[in-house]
LUMMI-289779 format. One record per residue (C-alpha): chain; y, x, z. Coordinates in steps of 0.02 Angstrom, whole numbers. Layout:
A  Y  X  Z $
...
***
This chain:
A  -3  6  3 $
A  119  140  39 $
A  87  209  -127 $
A  116  49  -218 $
A  275  24  -113 $
A  346  201  -159 $
A  299  175  -343 $
A  375  2  -346 $
A  540  76  -268 $
A  544  219  -389 $
A  528  87  -541 $
A  666  -11  -465 $
A  784  144  -443 $
A  738  210  -613 $
A  792  27  -688 $
A  940  33  -591 $
A  982  206  -649 $
A  965  146  -829 $
A  1063  -6  -810 $
A  1209  93  -739 $
A  1181  206  -877 $
A  1191  57  -1018 $
A  1344  -23  -920 $
A  1448  140  -921 $
A  1410  168  -1106 $
A  1465  -15  -1141 $
A  1620  15  -1038 $
A  1656  171  -1125 $
A  1627  90  -1294 $
A  1759  -55  -1266 $
A  1914  47  -1312 $
A  1817  86  -1479 $
A  1768  -97  -1506 $
A  1965  -144  -1468 $
A  2014  -28  -1586 $
A  1891  -75  -1717 $
A  1950  -263  -1698 $
A  2128  -207  -1711 $
A  2100  -119  -1869 $
A  2011  -268  -1942 $
A  2149  -387  -1890 $
A  2272  -280  -1972 $
A  2173  -270  -2134 $
A  2155  -452  -2130 $
A  2341  -470  -2116 $
A  2374  -339  -2261 $
A  2262  -455  -2367 $
A  2347  -618  -2322 $
A  2537  -530  -2359 $
A  2463  -472  -2529 $
A  2413  -639  -2571 $
A  2550  -751  -2492 $
A  2713  -803  -2594 $
A  2871  -678  -2565 $
A  3037  -767  -2619 $
A  3158  -633  -2670 $
A  3347  -666  -2690 $
A  3415  -592  -2862 $
A  3575  -621  -2935 $
A  3609  -666  -3115 $
A  3713  -526  -3188 $
A  3889  -572  -3170 $
A  4007  -567  -3317 $
A  4122  -434  -3352 $
A  4276  -535  -3310 $
A  4208  -525  -3120 $
A  4307  -531  -3003 $
A  4465  -639  -3070 $
A  4337  -745  -3181 $
A  4169  -772  -3205 $
A  4001  -861  -3132 $
A  3896  -800  -3001 $
A  3721  -867  -2969 $
A  3603  -837  -2831 $
A  3418  -868  -2871 $
A  3259  -853  -2763 $
A  3112  -795  -2857 $
A  2924  -800  -2803 $
A  2874  -634  -2830 $
A  2709  -665  -2733 $
A  2536  -717  -2795 $
A  2528  -898  -2722 $
A  2642  -1054  -2736 $
A  2782  -1074  -2598 $
A  2815  -1244  -2521 $
A  3008  -1239  -2510 $
A  3071  -1319  -2347 $
A  3255  -1278  -2355 $
A  3388  -1178  -2444 $
A  3579  -1164  -2443 $
A  3715  -1052  -2486 $
A  3909  -1044  -2454 $
A  4047  -939  -2476 $
A  4176  -889  -2338 $
A  4327  -755  -2303 $
A  4314  -626  -2174 $
A  4423  -482  -2115 $
A  4382  -316  -2176 $
A  4397  -255  -1989 $
A  4306  -403  -1908 $
A  4135  -400  -1834 $
A  3998  -513  -1892 $
A  3894  -626  -1775 $
A  3723  -562  -1740 $
A  3660  -717  -1833 $
A  3736  -818  -1976 $
A  3765  -1006  -1952 $
A  3689  -1123  -2093 $
A  3741  -1302  -2110 $
A  3589  -1413  -2091 $
A  3517  -1475  -2244 $
A  3373  -1599  -2244 $
A  3256  -1597  -2390 $
A  3212  -1772  -2472 $
A  3060  -1718  -2563 $
A  2937  -1569  -2568 $
A  2963  -1431  -2676 $
A  2846  -1300  -2747 $
A  2895  -1139  -2841 $
A  2743  -1051  -2925 $
A  2730  -860  -2947 $
A  2857  -796  -3071 $
A  2964  -945  -3051 $
A  3133  -979  -2972 $
A  3251  -1095  -2884 $
A  3438  -1088  -2889 $
A  3502  -1070  -2716 $
A  3690  -1060  -2741 $
A  3821  -1024  -2885 $
A  3993  -1006  -2883 $
A  4133  -1011  -3026 $
A  4273  -886  -2992 $
A  4396  -953  -3108 $
A  4359  -1136  -3067 $
A  4341  -1114  -2870 $
A  4488  -994  -2826 $
A  4673  -1030  -2859 $
A  4759  -894  -2956 $
A  4849  -828  -2799 $
A  4692  -801  -2698 $
A  4664  -616  -2733 $
A  4856  -587  -2669 $
A  4819  -685  -2521 $
A  4664  -590  -2471 $
A  4730  -418  -2494 $
A  4886  -469  -2383 $
A  4774  -536  -2249 $
A  4650  -404  -2273 $
A  4505  -519  -2309 $
A  4351  -514  -2416 $
A  4264  -657  -2515 $
A  4083  -668  -2456 $
A  3933  -780  -2504 $
A  3793  -796  -2395 $
A  3633  -906  -2401 $
A  3457  -922  -2365 $
A  3289  -986  -2417 $
A  3147  -1057  -2305 $
A  2982  -1071  -2363 $
A  2804  -1096  -2314 $
A  2646  -999  -2384 $
A  2491  -1114  -2431 $
A  2369  -994  -2352 $
A  2415  -987  -2172 $
A  2552  -1127  -2177 $
A  2680  -1007  -2098 $
A  2859  -1018  -2127 $
A  2961  -870  -2201 $
A  3145  -849  -2231 $
A  3240  -738  -2349 $
A  3428  -721  -2324 $
A  3568  -644  -2431 $
A  3755  -589  -2389 $
A  3862  -512  -2518 $
A  4059  -481  -2539 $
A  4148  -477  -2708 $
A  4231  -316  -2727 $
A  4416  -332  -2802 $
A  4388  -191  -2921 $
A  4359  -239  -3105 $
A  4175  -221  -3147 $
A  4110  -182  -2978 $
A  4043  -357  -2936 $
A  3951  -393  -2782 $
A  3907  -278  -2634 $
A  3792  -308  -2497 $
A  3870  -358  -2335 $
A  3862  -434  -2166 $
A  3760  -386  -2021 $
A  3576  -328  -2008 $
A  3512  -492  -1991 $
A  3605  -566  -2127 $
A  3510  -491  -2258 $
A  3317  -494  -2221 $
A  3150  -546  -2277 $
A  3011  -614  -2156 $
***
């Protein structure tokens, strides 16, 4: 009986030792498993980003008569691989002092969409257009020079991708140079021009 008891205790001790070694090996492997899971998640996100729509703001080339005359057009092009569901877009112009700071976030007036609109890859939607000769009085440039103001254009498009149904936003902000033939220059604060 004593021999059987000793052998039983040795078997229990051996089993406990092996269990402790297996537990330690599993605990040591957890960081590697987490790293592998994080890498797999990043890879999946890269695939989703490659397949989703990307609405990129592009400007129609201004006419040579800018800034005194001409027509400006801001369009959002779907440069991604899948359609985008447009939930909101808007644009506006405003005057801003040359030495004035910009707010951290631009303000956009609310706009309610009456119907769903989808933009397939390679197609676009007009966000905002502006006729320089039809919208500005003749003495406007003199007033801007005297008051040290610039003419700015801002806008955005909000859209959903149809893979994850996640909402994204593209924003723009440009100012119009008074120098002949220069046209629009990127302006505003960092958050006024971004793509999500």
